[in-house]
Phi, psi and omega in degrees: 000128184262130178270128179284139179275141176285145176294138181269120178253132178258120177260120181236144178258148177280130174236123181288149175252158185302316185278347189263006185263127177273123182249125181263170174249129181238148180243131180236131174262118186274005181298124177060028174260146177284132188304311184295317180291324176296313181295323179296315181294319180295317180298321178298318181289320179296324179284334181092016182288349178275356182256149178291338181266025180302131176228125189299328185262009179233144178281098181255007185279174181255166173280143180231128175250122181249127176244166183058047184291344180264008184242021177280172180244157170237146179261159177067216184254023185296328182297330179269336186260336185289137177225149179250117183282147174223149178217127184272358183065024170245154177301131181076015185267015180274129178226150172240124181258127180295156182302318183298322179294317179295318179297325181290318184274308187226079181295335179293328185294332180295313180291319180298319180293317180298319180288318182301323180289345179261355180266165176301145182265067179206187183296326178293321176297321177294324177293322179295323182293335178293341179275000178264124179241117184243133181228144184290319184264193181279338186262148179218154183273020185252032180294329181294334180279352180053064180294136178277141179292136178244122182272131177240120180266103176211000000 
């Protein structure tokens, strides 16, 4: 008695390769956007989770240019309570800098920090963060890349 063989089906998943990913340039205007919702959307785009070919171990994300970094909003009492920690690696070198001081000196750093904390904590996450370009004013030097406007509803 002969046993019939089942047809062999190969199920394969798509895995993106480093050189085969098309990366676009997107432009976000941070004016009157809530910081957390803005940072979440930017982190998703930097990782590439908005694309169907997302692969966790490959950088499939796009470049993001953020303008008007000093005009975002915070909800609740966060503007008075938020502090940014620093440590100099010397005894007694721990400092907490209030949100208002950071906004006055480096408003770009607030958005970069919020996005950085939402990315993977490894070398790939640091590489993804290099694709984030944040500027305080309306103008940016990336006009040659022709960034497409990205709408964020928040």
